[in-house]
C-alpha positions in Angstrom: -61.3 -67.4 -32.2 -63.8 -70.3 -33.4 -60.6 -72.6 -33.0 -59.8 -71.7 -29.6 -63.6 -72.5 -28.6 -63.6 -75.7 -30.2 -60.4 -76.5 -28.6 -61.6 -75.6 -25.2 -64.6 -77.6 -25.6 -62.5 -80.7 -26.6 -60.0 -80.0 -23.7 -63.3 -80.2 -21.2 -64.9 -83.3 -22.8 -61.6 -85.3 -23.3 -60.6 -84.0 -19.9 -63.9 -84.8 -18.2 -63.7 -88.5 -19.8 -60.1 -88.8 -18.3 -61.3 -87.7 -15.0 -64.4 -90.3 -14.8 -61.8 -93.2 -15.6 -59.3 -91.8 -13.2 -62.0 -91.9 -10.3 -63.0 -95.3 -11.4 -59.7 -96.6 -11.3 -58.9 -94.8 -7.8 -62.4 -96.2 -6.3 -61.4 -99.8 -7.5 -57.9 -99.4 -5.8 -59.4 -97.9 -2.6 -62.2 -100.7 -2.4 -59.3 -103.3 -3.0 -57.6 -101.6 -0.1 -60.5 -102.6 2.0 -61.5 -98.9 2.6 -64.9 -98.5 3.7 -67.5 -98.0 0.8 -68.6 -94.4 2.1 -65.3 -93.1 2.5 -64.3 -94.5 -1.2 -67.4 -92.5 -2.7 -66.8 -89.7 -1.2 -63.1 -89.5 -2.3 -64.0 -90.4 -5.2 -66.3 -88.0 -6.0 -63.8 -85.3 -4.1 -61.2 -86.4 -6.6 -63.6 -85.9 -9.4 -64.5 -82.6 -8.5 -61.0 -81.4 -8.2 -60.1 -82.8 -11.3 -63.1 -81.4 -13.0 -62.0 -77.8 -11.9 -58.6 -78.1 -13.2 -59.9 -79.2 -16.6 -62.6 -76.2 -16.5 -59.5 -74.1 -15.6 -57.5 -75.4 -18.4 -60.3 -75.1 -20.9 -60.8 -71.5 -19.8 -57.2 -70.8 -20.1 -57.2 -72.1 -23.9 -60.2 -69.5 -24.6 -58.3 -66.8 -23.0 -59.7 -66.1 -19.7 -57.7 -65.2 -16.9 -57.7 -68.2 -14.6 -55.8 -66.4 -11.6 -58.8 -64.3 -11.0 -61.2 -67.6 -11.3 -59.1 -69.5 -8.8 -59.1 -66.1 -6.5 -63.0 -66.2 -6.8 -63.0 -70.0 -6.2 -60.9 -69.4 -3.3 -63.0 -66.6 -1.9 -66.2 -69.0 -2.6 -64.7 -71.7 -0.8 -64.1 -69.6 2.4 -67.4 -68.3 2.5 -69.1 -71.7 2.2 -66.5 -73.0 4.7 -67.9 -70.7 7.2 -71.3 -70.6 6.7 -71.6 -74.6 6.8 -69.0 -75.0 9.8 -71.5 -77.4 11.8 -71.9 -79.6 8.7 -68.2 -79.5 8.1 -67.6 -80.6 11.5 -70.2 -83.3 11.5 -68.5 -84.3 7.8 -65.0 -84.3 9.5 -66.5 -86.5 12.5 -68.2 -88.8 9.9 -64.6 -89.3 8.0 -63.4 -90.2 11.6 -65.9 -92.8 12.2 -65.8 -94.5 9.1 -61.7 -94.7 9.2 -61.5 -95.9 12.9 -64.6 -97.5 12.8 -65.7 -97.5 16.6 -68.6 -99.4 15.4 -70.2 -100.6 12.2 -73.5 -101.2 10.8 -75.3 -103.7 12.6 -73.6 -102.8 16.2 -75.5 -102.7 19.3 -74.3 -99.5 20.9 -74.9 -96.6 23.5 -74.3 -93.1 22.6 -74.9 -90.7 24.8 -78.5 -91.6 26.4 -79.4 -93.3 23.0 -79.1 -97.2 22.9 -79.9 -98.8 19.4 -78.5 -100.8 16.7 -76.6 -99.0 14.1 -78.5 -98.9 10.8 -76.9 -96.4 8.8 -73.5 -94.4 8.8 -73.2 -91.6 6.5 -70.6 -88.6 6.5 -73.0 -86.3 8.3 -75.0 -88.7 10.7 -75.5 -91.8 12.1 -78.8 -93.7 12.6 -79.7 -95.9 15.4 -82.9 -98.1 15.8 -84.1 -98.6 19.3 -85.8 -101.7 20.8 -88.8 -99.6 20.3 -88.2 -99.3 16.6 -87.7 -95.6 16.7 -85.1 -94.3 14.3 -82.6 -92.0 16.0 -80.5 -89.7 13.7 -77.3 -88.7 15.8 -75.0 -85.9 14.2 -71.5 -87.4 13.8 -70.0 -84.8 16.0 -72.1 -85.5 18.6 -70.5 -89.1 18.4 -66.9 -88.0 18.1 -67.4 -85.8 21.5 -69.3 -88.2 23.8 -68.6 -92.1 25.0 -69.6 -94.7 22.6 -70.3 -98.0 24.2 -70.1 -100.9 21.6 -72.1 -103.8 23.1 -71.4 -106.1 20.3 -67.5 -105.4 19.8 -66.8 -108.3 22.1 -67.9 -112.0 21.7 -68.7 -112.4 25.5 -70.9 -110.3 27.7 -71.5 -110.3 31.5 -74.8 -109.9 32.6 -75.8 -109.3 36.2 -79.2 -110.3 37.2 -80.3 -109.5 40.8 -82.7 -112.5 42.2 -84.6 -112.4 45.4 -85.1 -115.7 47.5 -87.2 -116.0 50.7 -85.2 -116.0 53.8 -86.5 -119.7 54.8 -85.4 -121.1 51.3 -82.3 -123.1 50.7 -79.8 -120.7 48.8 -77.9 -123.8 47.4 -81.1 -125.3 46.1 -82.3 -121.7 44.7 -78.7 -121.6 43.1 -78.7 -125.0 41.5 -82.4 -124.3 39.8 -80.9 -120.8 38.3 -77.8 -122.4 37.1 -79.8 -125.4 35.6 -82.3 -122.6 33.9 -79.2 -120.6 32.5 -77.8 -123.8 31.0 -81.4 -124.5 29.2 
């Protein structure tokens, strides 16, 4: 029995070390493929978690524990956690979509629903905007994927409409030339 426990500990230690090495290699490959850093970090943690569960199951199996019951318990726990965190999981899935499809990136000036500001941070659960009044607005990512997003900095040129009133007796040509000269300066 002592040999089985020692072998199980060895499997766990070596498996954990190999899992860390595999995640490091996978993370480097993801970054080389120009995948967003947030997604690469998340996927790295997810891969590590899955590999750690496999290593733990292998170690428990070596000791003599029935791993089928452990897998069934883990599956039931995953369903219970999924149901209790459905809103967070919705935000999380939306965060992956935002990071993958990139409707905006950090530094863009956007309008999301009724909020307008500069994107300061995009996490897997929410997005932070800083308004021109220096307010930090935190928007859940599921709200972003279900509403219209206007990205003002996505295109290099913008049209600005300015309404200017002049007197009825003023010369329109002169007023136009004055405004064009001011715009050129």
